[in-house]
N, CA, C and O of each residue as an XYZ file, in Angstrom:
592
protein
N       4.038      6.870     10.715
C       2.959      7.578     10.064
C       2.476      6.715      8.903
O       3.278      6.067      8.231
N       1.188      6.709      8.673
C       0.669      5.918      7.566
C      -0.468      6.643      6.887
O      -1.154      7.472      7.485
N      -0.651      6.314      5.636
C      -1.786      6.795      4.866
C      -2.502      5.566      4.361
O      -1.872      4.603      3.925
N      -3.798      5.600      4.421
C      -4.578      4.461      3.955
C      -5.485      4.890      2.823
O      -5.964      6.024      2.782
N      -5.714      3.966      1.905
C      -6.691      4.183      0.863
C      -8.066      3.910      1.447
O      -8.258      4.037      2.657
N      -9.028      3.537      0.609
C     -10.352      3.206      1.127
C     -10.248      2.145      2.215
O      -9.383      1.270      2.168
N     -11.149      2.237      3.201
C     -11.105      1.321      4.348
C     -11.060     -0.134      3.918
O     -10.402     -0.946      4.568
N     -11.742     -0.480      2.840
C     -11.769     -1.874      2.399
C     -10.395     -2.360      1.942
O     -10.107     -3.553      2.031
N      -9.555     -1.469      1.462
C      -8.205     -1.850      1.012
C      -7.418     -2.456      2.164
O      -6.767     -3.488      1.997
N      -7.474     -1.827      3.322
C      -6.659     -2.262      4.464
C      -7.382     -3.260      5.364
O      -6.858     -3.644      6.410
N      -8.554     -3.670      4.975
C      -9.308     -4.608      5.802
C      -8.485     -5.871      6.062
O      -7.989     -6.508      5.133
N      -8.352     -6.216      7.339
C      -7.606     -7.410      7.710
C      -6.112     -7.217      7.817
O      -5.400     -8.146      8.198
N      -5.616     -6.035      7.492
C      -4.184     -5.756      7.597
C      -3.902     -5.257      9.013
O      -4.544     -4.319      9.485
N      -2.949     -5.881      9.680
C      -2.589     -5.513     11.044
C      -1.607     -4.341     10.992
O      -0.398     -4.525     10.850
N      -2.156     -3.140     11.110
C      -1.343     -1.930     11.019
C      -0.356     -1.817     12.173
O       0.742     -1.284     12.007
N      -0.746     -2.317     13.339
C       0.183     -2.277     14.479
C       1.421     -3.124     14.203
O       2.536     -2.719     14.534
N       1.232     -4.305     13.596
C       2.388     -5.158     13.273
C       3.283     -4.503     12.222
O       4.505     -4.647     12.268
N       2.674     -3.779     11.274
C       3.486     -3.055     10.285
C       4.342     -1.999     10.987
O       5.530     -1.855     10.700
N       3.725     -1.276     11.896
C       4.465     -0.241     12.622
C       5.613     -0.860     13.418
O       6.733     -0.347     13.407
N       5.328     -1.962     14.107
C       6.360     -2.615     14.925
C       7.516     -3.113     14.061
O       8.677     -2.942     14.434
N       7.222     -3.723     12.917
C       8.309     -4.246     12.092
C       9.160     -3.104     11.527
O      10.369     -3.264     11.366
N       8.553     -1.969     11.228
C       9.336     -0.833     10.738
C      10.163     -0.209     11.871
O      11.275      0.264     11.637
N       9.628     -0.208     13.083
C      10.417      0.251     14.225
C      11.597     -0.691     14.467
O      12.701     -0.246     14.781
N      11.356     -1.986     14.320
C      12.431     -2.973     14.452
C      13.487     -2.745     13.383
O      14.684     -2.807     13.663
N      13.051     -2.482     12.171
C      13.997     -2.216     11.076
C      14.834     -0.983     11.388
O      16.044     -0.983     11.165
N      14.207      0.054     11.896
C      14.940      1.284     12.224
C      15.972      1.023     13.321
O      17.103      1.503     13.238
N      15.585      0.263     14.347
C      16.547     -0.066     15.416
C      17.685     -0.926     14.877
O      18.850     -0.696     15.201
N      17.346     -1.914     14.053
C      18.358     -2.800     13.476
C      19.367     -2.004     12.656
O      20.560     -2.304     12.655
N      18.871     -0.989     11.962
C      19.739     -0.174     11.111
C      20.357      0.990     11.892
O      21.016      1.858     11.318
N      20.133      0.993     13.210
C      20.703      1.994     14.117
C      20.323      3.423     13.745
O      21.152      4.333     13.749
N      19.045      3.587     13.425
C      18.513      4.920     13.132
C      17.921      5.490     14.407
O      17.518      4.743     15.298
N      17.867      6.791     14.495
C      17.295      7.433     15.670
C      15.789      7.250     15.744
O      15.134      6.916     14.756
N      15.259      7.474     16.929
C      13.820      7.352     17.148
C      13.019      8.395     16.368
O      11.803      8.266     16.229
N      13.684      9.411     15.866
C      12.995     10.476     15.147
C      12.754     10.133     13.675
O      12.027     10.852     12.990
N      13.347      9.060     13.186
C      13.201      8.689     11.768
C      11.730      8.443     11.446
O      11.019      7.771     12.193
N      11.291      8.998     10.323
C       9.891      8.895      9.905
C       9.819      8.260      8.526
O      10.536      8.645      7.602
N       8.946      7.291      8.415
C       8.644      6.660      7.132
C       7.137      6.723      6.949
O       6.389      6.364      7.858
N       6.692      7.166      5.807
C       5.266      7.201      5.507
C       4.933      5.940      4.722
O       5.602      5.618      3.740
N       3.900      5.231      5.155
C       3.457      4.015      4.476
C       2.063      4.268      3.926
O       1.156      4.675      4.652
N       1.907      4.019      2.627
C       0.611      4.146      1.978
C       0.177      2.773      1.502
O       0.906      2.102      0.772
N      -1.010      2.357      1.916
C      -1.594      1.096      1.472
C      -2.647      1.440      0.435
O      -3.546      2.241      0.689
N      -2.527      0.830     -0.730
C      -3.409      1.200     -1.830
C      -3.651     -0.003     -2.726
O      -3.336     -1.134     -2.356
N      -4.210      0.241     -3.906
C      -4.530     -0.826     -4.838
C      -3.568     -0.915     -6.006
O      -2.633     -0.125     -6.137
N      -3.824     -1.897     -6.846
C      -2.952     -2.167     -7.987
C      -2.860     -1.003     -8.973
O      -1.797     -0.751     -9.539
N      -3.970     -0.295     -9.178
C      -3.945      0.779    -10.177
C      -2.991      1.901     -9.798
O      -2.288      2.434    -10.657
N      -2.958      2.265     -8.515
C      -2.007      3.294     -8.090
C      -0.572      2.810     -8.259
O       0.290      3.568     -8.703
N      -0.310      1.553     -7.908
C       1.049      1.022     -8.077
C       1.418      0.943     -9.550
O       2.571      1.170     -9.917
N       0.448      0.622    -10.392
C       0.696      0.604    -11.833
C       1.062      2.011    -12.322
O       2.013      2.189    -13.083
N       0.295      2.997    -11.875
C       0.573      4.380    -12.273
C       1.965      4.809    -11.835
O       2.731      5.348    -12.633
N       2.296      4.568    -10.561
C       3.609      4.969    -10.055
C       4.731      4.199    -10.745
O       5.768      4.769    -11.083
N       4.518      2.908    -10.951
C       5.532      2.082    -11.602
C       5.787      2.581    -13.024
O       6.931      2.622    -13.477
N       4.731      2.954    -13.713
C       4.862      3.476    -15.074
C       5.546      4.843    -15.064
O       6.463      5.091    -15.846
N       5.095      5.720    -14.180
C       5.628      7.081    -14.133
C       7.095      7.116    -13.719
O       7.884      7.865    -14.297
N       7.466      6.314    -12.725
C       8.804      6.440    -12.154
C       9.792      5.375    -12.608
O      11.004      5.562    -12.497
N       9.278      4.258    -13.119
C      10.185      3.190    -13.539
C      10.004      2.803    -14.999
O      10.763      1.987    -15.523
N       8.996      3.386    -15.666
C       8.757      3.083    -17.076
C       8.182      1.698    -17.305
O       8.273      1.166    -18.412
N       7.584      1.102    -16.265
C       6.996     -0.236    -16.377
C       5.485     -0.113    -16.207
O       5.003      0.215    -15.123
N       4.741     -0.374    -17.275
C       3.292     -0.222    -17.245
C       2.628     -1.490    -16.716
O       1.930     -2.203    -17.437
N       2.871     -1.744    -15.427
C       2.295     -2.904    -14.755
C       2.284     -2.631    -13.264
O       3.113     -1.873    -12.759
N       1.348     -3.247    -12.559
C       1.372     -3.069    -11.104
C       2.559     -3.814    -10.512
O       3.129     -4.709    -11.137
N       2.912     -3.435     -9.318
C       3.964     -4.113     -8.574
C       3.522     -4.195     -7.121
O       2.485     -3.640     -6.757
N       4.286     -4.872     -6.297
C       3.858     -5.060     -4.911
C       4.221     -3.895     -4.004
O       3.419     -3.493     -3.162
N       5.423     -3.347     -4.166
C       5.878     -2.266     -3.295
C       6.828     -1.349     -4.058
O       7.647     -1.798     -4.860
N       6.696     -0.068     -3.788
C       7.632      0.925     -4.306
C       8.091      1.793     -3.147
O       7.345      2.030     -2.196
N       9.318      2.258     -3.239
C       9.877      3.124     -2.212
C      10.353      4.416     -2.856
O      11.012      4.402     -3.895
N      10.011      5.528     -2.226
C      10.408      6.844     -2.699
C      11.273      7.469     -1.614
O      10.774      8.047     -0.649
N      12.580      7.339     -1.797
C      13.543      7.736     -0.772
C      13.721      9.250     -0.715
O      13.823      9.913     -1.747
N      13.756      9.782      0.485
C      13.987     11.209      0.683
C      15.328     11.625      0.098
O      15.464     12.729     -0.429
N      16.329     10.735      0.190
C      17.665     11.074     -0.310
C      17.667     11.293     -1.816
O      18.584     11.911     -2.358
N      16.630     10.781     -2.496
C      16.517     10.987     -3.947
C      15.734     12.251     -4.274
O      15.532     12.568     -5.446
N      15.296     12.969     -3.262
C      14.578     14.225     -3.386
C      13.425     14.139     -4.398
O      13.461     14.792     -5.441
N      12.401     13.329     -4.083
C      11.271     13.201     -5.000
C      10.585     14.549     -5.211
O      10.443     15.341     -4.281
N      10.168     14.789     -6.441
C       9.505     16.050     -6.767
C       7.988     15.924     -6.739
O       7.285     16.934     -6.714
N       7.481     14.715     -6.744
C       6.039     14.498     -6.698
C       5.516     14.974     -5.338
O       6.029     14.550     -4.303
N       4.510     15.842     -5.327
C       4.004     16.350     -4.047
C       3.400     15.270     -3.155
O       3.228     15.492     -1.956
N       3.073     14.101     -3.718
C       2.545     13.014     -2.894
C       3.628     12.399     -2.024
O       3.321     11.742     -1.029
N       4.883     12.599     -2.381
C       5.993     11.992     -1.656
C       6.929     13.077     -1.138
O       8.039     13.260     -1.638
N       6.456     13.780     -0.136
C       7.190     14.869      0.481
C       7.157     14.679      1.994
O       6.290     13.976      2.511
N       8.095     15.302      2.706
C       8.118     15.122      4.158
C       6.835     15.640      4.808
O       6.309     16.684      4.423
N       6.344     14.898      5.793
C       5.203     15.413      6.550
C       5.611     16.700      7.254
O       6.780     16.862      7.604
N       4.669     17.619      7.467
C       5.000     18.890      8.144
C       5.687     18.648      9.483
O       5.290     17.775     10.254
N       6.725     19.439      9.740
C       7.443     19.356     11.004
C       8.377     18.162     11.126
O       8.849     17.858     12.222
N       8.649     17.484     10.022
C       9.491     16.295     10.058
C      10.866     16.607      9.485
O      10.993     17.060      8.347
N      11.877     16.362     10.279
C      13.245     16.585      9.806
C      13.917     15.290      9.380
O      14.773     15.300      8.495
N      13.542     14.174      9.997
C      14.211     12.905      9.742
C      13.346     11.967      8.904
O      13.190     10.791      9.234
N      12.789     12.496      7.826
C      11.938     11.728      6.919
C      12.823     10.877      6.018
O      13.683     11.395      5.306
N      12.604      9.566      6.057
C      13.365      8.644      5.208
C      12.744      8.518      3.827
O      13.445      8.290      2.841
N      11.428      8.669      3.758
C      10.729      8.561      2.482
C       9.412      7.832      2.647
O       8.953      7.574      3.760
N       8.816      7.507      1.510
C       7.510      6.853      1.472
C       7.630      5.435      0.937
O       8.414      5.156      0.031
N       6.834      4.548      1.520
C       6.692      3.180      1.038
C       5.242      3.029      0.609
O       4.329      3.333      1.377
N       5.025      2.560     -0.615
C       3.673      2.373     -1.131
C       3.500      0.885     -1.421
O       4.262      0.296     -2.188
N       2.479      0.285     -0.791
C       2.249     -1.158     -0.918
C       0.885     -1.409     -1.547
O      -0.110     -0.807     -1.143
N       0.840     -2.291     -2.528
C      -0.425     -2.732     -3.112
C      -0.959     -3.880     -2.271
O      -0.389     -4.971     -2.256
N      -2.054     -3.626     -1.574
C      -2.641     -4.655     -0.720
C      -3.185     -5.821     -1.550
O      -2.984     -6.973     -1.166
N      -3.873     -5.565     -2.683
C      -4.343     -6.719     -3.467
C      -3.198     -7.618     -3.959
O      -3.330     -8.842     -3.965
N      -2.089     -7.018     -4.365
C      -0.943     -7.820     -4.796
C      -0.370     -8.585     -3.612
O      -0.007     -9.753     -3.746
N      -0.285     -7.940     -2.461
C       0.215     -8.621     -1.255
C      -0.679     -9.814     -0.917
O      -0.184    -10.869     -0.518
N      -1.975     -9.650     -1.074
C      -2.903    -10.758     -0.792
C      -2.658    -11.926     -1.750
O      -2.627    -13.082     -1.328
N      -2.486    -11.624     -3.024
C      -2.234    -12.687     -4.018
C      -0.907    -13.381     -3.743
O      -0.824    -14.607     -3.809
N       0.118    -12.617     -3.439
C       1.433    -13.191     -3.173
C       1.418    -14.051     -1.913
O       2.052    -15.106     -1.872
N       0.701    -13.608     -0.894
C       0.607    -14.382      0.344
C      -0.094    -15.710      0.076
O       0.336    -16.757      0.559
N      -1.162    -15.657     -0.690
C      -1.897    -16.881     -1.017
C      -1.004    -17.848     -1.792
O      -0.972    -19.044     -1.503
N      -0.279    -17.315     -2.782
C       0.605    -18.158     -3.595
C       1.740    -18.757     -2.759
O       2.171    -19.883     -3.008
N       2.218    -18.005     -1.776
C       3.318    -18.473     -0.935
C       2.828    -19.349      0.226
O       3.621    -20.019      0.887
N       1.523    -19.332      0.460
C       0.963    -20.156      1.515
C       1.194    -19.619      2.916
O       1.295    -20.385      3.875
N       1.276    -18.288      3.031
C       1.411    -17.701      4.364
C       0.400    -16.572      4.540
O      -0.192    -16.113      3.564
N       0.197    -16.121      5.782
C      -0.783    -15.070      6.053
C      -0.440    -13.755      5.354
O       0.728    -13.434      5.135
N      -1.479    -13.009      5.013
C      -1.281    -11.731      4.336
C      -0.461    -10.777      5.201
O       0.319     -9.989      4.667
N      -0.618    -10.831      6.516
C       0.161     -9.922      7.356
C       1.655    -10.235      7.331
O       2.472     -9.333      7.516
N       2.020    -11.477      7.110
C       3.440    -11.809      6.927
C       3.959    -11.185      5.638
O       5.072    -10.661      5.597
N       3.153    -11.244      4.595
C       3.548    -10.642      3.306
C       3.654     -9.127      3.435
O       4.581     -8.523      2.895
N       2.716     -8.513      4.142
C       2.752     -7.065      4.327
C       4.007     -6.652      5.086
O       4.644     -5.657      4.738
N       4.363     -7.401      6.112
C       5.575     -7.097      6.870
C       6.814     -7.233      5.977
O       7.708     -6.388      6.020
N       6.864     -8.288      5.177
C       7.978     -8.494      4.254
C       8.094     -7.327      3.281
O       9.189     -6.809      3.061
N       6.979     -6.912      2.702
C       6.999     -5.809      1.736
C       7.389     -4.495      2.404
O       8.111     -3.690      1.817
N       6.916     -4.276      3.626
C       7.274     -3.047      4.343
C       8.780     -2.986      4.604
O       9.405     -1.944      4.404
N       9.356     -4.097      5.047
C      10.800     -4.137      5.298
C      11.569     -3.976      3.992
O      12.574     -3.267      3.942
N      11.100     -4.629      2.942
C      11.743     -4.514      1.630
C      11.784     -3.040      1.197
O      12.829     -2.529      0.795
N      10.637     -2.376      1.285
C      10.582     -0.964      0.921
C      11.458     -0.106      1.813
O      12.117      0.818      1.337
N      11.469     -0.406      3.110
C      12.283      0.337      4.059
C      13.765      0.256      3.690
O      14.470      1.265      3.701
N      14.226     -0.938      3.369
C      15.632     -1.091      2.997
C      15.955     -0.337      1.710
O      17.054      0.199      1.567
N      15.009     -0.290      0.776
C      15.220      0.520     -0.425
C      15.375      2.001     -0.052
O      16.192      2.707     -0.643
N      14.592      2.471      0.929
C      14.723      3.869      1.356
C      16.130      4.175      1.841
O      16.604      5.306      1.726
N      16.798      3.160      2.387
C      18.152      3.345      2.913
C      19.228      3.106      1.868
O      20.419      3.204      2.165
N      18.811      2.788      0.628
C      19.783      2.615     -0.444
C      20.104      1.185     -0.806
O      20.919      0.948     -1.698
N      19.494      0.232     -0.145
C      19.733     -1.178     -0.492
C      19.023     -1.502     -1.802
O      17.974     -0.939     -2.115
N      19.615     -2.419     -2.557
C      19.037     -2.824     -3.835
C      19.251     -4.319     -4.004
O      19.922     -4.964     -3.199
N      18.669     -4.849     -5.060
C      18.785     -6.291     -5.326
C      18.998     -6.559     -6.811
O      18.602     -7.603     -7.328
N      19.633     -5.595     -7.494
C      19.872     -5.748     -8.931
C      20.946     -6.798     -9.226
O      20.875     -7.496    -10.238
N      21.918     -6.906     -8.358
C      23.008     -7.862     -8.527
C      22.858     -8.980     -7.490
O      22.322     -8.743     -6.407
N      23.321    -10.191     -7.805
C      23.177    -11.309     -6.869
C      23.729    -11.040     -5.469
O      23.104    -11.426     -4.481
N      24.874    -10.395     -5.368
C      25.455    -10.113     -4.052
C      24.588     -9.121     -3.279
O      24.397     -9.265     -2.071
N      24.065     -8.113     -3.980
C      23.172     -7.145     -3.341
C      21.895     -7.831     -2.865
O      21.419     -7.580     -1.758
N      21.354     -8.689     -3.702
C      20.131     -9.402     -3.350
C      20.346    -10.287     -2.124
O      19.495    -10.343     -1.236
N      21.477    -10.973     -2.079
C      21.783    -11.833     -0.935
C      21.893    -11.010      0.348
O      21.376    -11.412      1.391
N      22.559     -9.866      0.274
C      22.709     -9.004      1.452
C      21.361     -8.463      1.898
O      21.063     -8.442      3.092
N      20.544     -8.025      0.945
C      19.233     -7.471      1.270
C      18.317     -8.549      1.857
O      17.580     -8.289      2.807
N      18.364     -9.733      1.300
C      17.549    -10.842      1.806
C      17.974    -11.223      3.219
O      17.123    -11.454      4.078
N      19.264    -11.292      3.469
C      19.759    -11.638      4.816
C      19.318    -10.597      5.831
O      18.893    -10.944      6.933
N      19.415     -9.331      5.470
C      19.006     -8.271      6.377
C      17.486     -8.303      6.611
O      17.019     -8.119      7.736
N      16.739     -8.534      5.555
C      15.283     -8.646      5.681
C      14.930     -9.781      6.645
O      14.106     -9.600      7.541
N      15.544    -10.940      6.465
C      15.282    -12.087      7.343
C      15.667    -11.801      8.785
O      14.980    -12.228      9.713
N      16.767    -11.078      8.971
C      17.196    -10.717     10.327
C      16.168     -9.819     11.009
O      15.853    -10.008     12.184
N      15.655     -8.857     10.279
C      14.647     -7.932     10.830
C      13.351     -8.679     11.125
O      12.758     -8.492     12.188
N      12.914     -9.510     10.210
C      11.655    -10.238     10.376
C      11.725    -11.282     11.489
O      10.694    -11.677     12.034
N      12.915    -11.723     11.823
C      13.087    -12.749     12.863
C      12.963    -12.187     14.274
O      12.799    -12.944     15.230
N      13.039    -10.865     14.412
C      12.926    -10.254     15.739
C      11.468    -10.366     16.176
O      10.567     -9.956     15.445
N      11.234    -10.921     17.368
C       9.839    -11.078     17.822
C       9.135     -9.764     18.076
O       7.965     -9.754     18.459
């Protein structure tokens, strides 16, 4: 399931590839086919607002994850109707993804896939605050992204 901002925000973003990489992530993590993740593609201002509200950082960021296990109270991050296996919401700033892709010298869709997987792993409780956690999360991200 996905939510999109204005059509221009997602212009050029391959939504099918995002869906496939998240399905690959779910299979890799041995989750059932019923698992649901909501992906919202938006701009820097929304990410800045969420980052400030939920993390106390008044700056935009590339991706935020709102895990169901953390029981978010914001009505924007609630299970879709009729969904029992909701993992949570992933919110990606498309303009930031575009800048990061350009700086890294790879296509924007590669960056979007990376951010989607990063957010997905956060929904499952993975973090990168400590070096060992970061190494584990990076290895898992690379494993998921390597699946054709």
